N, C-alpha and C positions, 0 to 999 in steps of 0.2 A: 504493500500500500504506500510505503514511503517513496518508492520509485515513481509511482503514479503521481503523487503530489509534487515531487521534484520535476517530473516531466511536464506537468501542467504549468508549473511556475516558469520553467524555461520557455515553453511555447508561448505563454502569455506575454513574457517580456519581449520576445522577438516580434510577435504580432503587434504589440503596442508600439514597438520601435518603428515599424514600417507603416502602420495604418492609423495610429492614433496620436502621433506626435507631429503636429503641424509646424512646429518650430525646429524640427530636426534638420541639421545641415548634412547633406549627403557626403559620405566619405568613400571614394571609389575603391580603396583597398578593402574596407570592411564589406562593401556591398557587391563585390564581384560574385555573380551568381552562376557563371558558366560551369563551375566545377560540379555543382548539384545538377544542373541541366544535363551535363555530359554523362554523369553517372546514371541518371535515369535513362538516357538514350542508350548507353552501353548495355545496361541490364535488360532493356526491353527489346533491343534489336540485335546487337552483336553477340551477347552472351548465349541466348538460345541457339543461334546459328553455330557458334563455336562448340556448344555442347553436343549438337547433332553430329558435327564433323569429327569431334573427338571420339564419339561412340562408333560411328559407321565408316569414317574415311571417305564418305561420299554424300552427295545431296540428291534426294529424290523429289522431283517437283511434279505436282499434279494440278489439274484444274479443279478437282473436287476430291474430297476424302474417299479413300478406298478405290481410287481409279486403278484399273488393272495394269496399265502400261505407263508407268511414270517416266519422265525425262530424267536421266541419271547423269550426274557430273561428279568426277572425282575431285577431291580436295585440291590436288595439285593443279587442276585446270580451272581454278576458281579465283576471281579477282573481285574486290569490292571497291566501288568508287562512291565516296561520300561527298555530296554537293553541299557546300557551305557558302553563305553570302560573303562577298568581299567587304560590303558595308552593311550595317544594320539599318536599312531603310527600305521603303516600299518598292522602289524601282529594282533594287537588288533582289528582293524577295520574289518579285514578279519574274525576273530573269531566271532565278533558281527554279521556280515552278515550271517555267517553260522548258528548261533543260531536263528536268526530271520527267516531264511529259514525253520526252523522246524515246523512253525505254520501249523496246519492241514487244516484250512479253511481260505478262503478270501471271504468276502461278504461286502455288503454296507448297510448303513442306510441313511435315508433322513432327512435333517434339514429343517423344515418349515421356521425357521428364516432366514437361508441363502439361501433357495431355491436351494439346490443342494445336490448331493449324496456325501457321504464320505466312503472311503474304510477302512475296518478293517481286520487285520489278527488275528486269534484266535484258541484256542483249547477248547474243552469242557470236563467236568468231571462230576462226580456224575450222571451217566447215562444220560448225556446230559442236565442236569438242570442248571449247572454252566458254565458260559463263562469266559475264561481266555484270555483277549485281550493282544496281544503281539505287542509291537512297538519298533522300533529302533530309538534312539535319534540321528539321523544323523547330526543335526545342530552343535552339539558339535565337530564333526569331522572336521568342517571347521576351528576350532581354530588353529590347527597345520599348515595349509596352510597360515593362516594370520600371525602367528609368524615367519614362515620361509620366506615368500615372501614379506611381508610388513614391519615387524619389524626387519627382518634379524637376528633372534635368531639362535643360534646353537641348534639343536633339537636332538642331539645324545642321545642314551639311557643312557649314563653315565654323561651327562652334568648336574651339580648340579642345576644351575639356571632353566633349563628346567624341571627337575624333580619336583621342587617346584611349578613352575607356572602351569604346567599341572594339578597338584593336586588341586591348587587353582581354576582353571577353572572348573574342574569337580565338586568340592564342590559347587561353586557358581551356576552352572547350576542346580544341584539337589535342592539346597535350594531356588532358585528363583521359581522353579516350585511348591515347597511346599507352599511358601508364596503366590504365585498367586492363588493356589487352595483354601487356607484359605480365601482369599478375595473374591473368586468366590462362596460364599455361602456354601462352603465345601461339595458340592454334592458328590465328589469322594474322600473326604479327607482320609478316612481309607481304601480305596480300591486300592490305588496305591502303588506299590513297585518298587524299582530300583534294577536291577541285573547287577553287574559288570562282564564283560566278557573280557578275553584276558590276 
């Protein structure tokens, strides 16, 4: 019970810090949220994929569950391209969405560990033997709304403070994913690339 009380106290303090303190002066070092966003992204997208590849050494993709003839790709013929905005602004987000929309195929794989299907967008190359998974790192896009609406930053394209903090957020997001992958047995360590769009 004491842990619950302590947890409530900590959560209340953080919530109050962000939502109830109108006089609060934002501090970019304290407020860097890309680490949390990247952890969520990693554990919802990359970790389930890594777990399946560690267990099977291959990826079976289907249009629907229990499909008799899956598309099978070996782990060694798999690449992941993560699209990330060059800048945290609407134009860059639109460009990222457009690039993501170019993926040729959308199919699913099943995770025995999580007992559910996961969707993937991808292209194929080398006469269909290599799969290039494409994903859009949407969580980092939430950072702009947080800075504007909660921290009350000026996020104009020429605001020097915003230009610095959005670069810090983007770098922290990418590096957190890399570090998370290193700790996750390195299954996809050399198969992930980040593509900045916008």
